[in-house]
C-alpha positions, 0 to 999 in steps of 0.5 A: 371736205369734212362738211361734204362727207357729213352733210351736203352743206352750202359751204361744202358745195362752195368749196367743191366748186372752187376746188374744181375751178382751180383744178380745171384751170390748173396748168400744173400736173403737181397741183392736180396730183396733190389735190387728187385725193381730195377730189376723190373724197368729194366724189365719194361723199354722197355715197358716204352720206348714204352709207353705200359702202360698196360705192365708197370702196369702189371710189376710194380704193383705187386712189388709196392704192396710189397714195404713196406715189410721188406727188399724189396728195403730196401737199395734203397728207390728211387725205391719206389718213381720211381715206384710210379711215373711211375705207376701214369704216366701210369694210368694217360695216361690210363685216370685212374686219381683216381688210379694215385692219389693213387700212388702219395699220397704215397709220403706223407704217406711213413715214412720220417725217412731215410736220403737217402730218402731226395734226392728222396723226394726233387725231387719227392715230390714237383712234386707229389704235382703239379701233384696231384693238376692238377689231383684233378682239373681234377676230380672235387675236387678243395679243394684237388687241392688247398691244393696240389698247395699251398703245392707246392708253399710253397716249390717253393717260389723262383724257379730257372728260369728253374722251373718257369713254374711249379710255374706258373702252380701251380698258374694257377691251384689255379685260376682254383680251384677257390682259 
């Protein structure tokens, strides 16, 4: 799915064909519902690569609205996180910061009880905190910005060198928020 979003590679095409064949031959509604978010992400990939944000939003928002329904994406929780991230990015690119914020805030209201969510939470949640801090600063809510920057810095208190720029951005954001 990631490769399909980032580039129309041979591997992404092969995986998409296999998933489509599995879906088309499935006799289980549970299977179809579990994989639905991934199929929607695959279908949104060409628009994402073109940076056609309205098309990305049109394709992903109906599925994102259903992500909490029983069975939808049930065995693949990363689809929710990835969909929310892409929708936040699309809305941010279209200068709809409040809507972008609403998608990023979902990272912190989703129940955190599944063990396989941990990997996705470890990747998306800290980055969502950083992005939320920046967005809240941009819309003039420094207290919310500071809350998210502090939460990010609590997580990344000893980053690897390749992540130091993120820590610096959070520190700079705190200063911009007057905190």
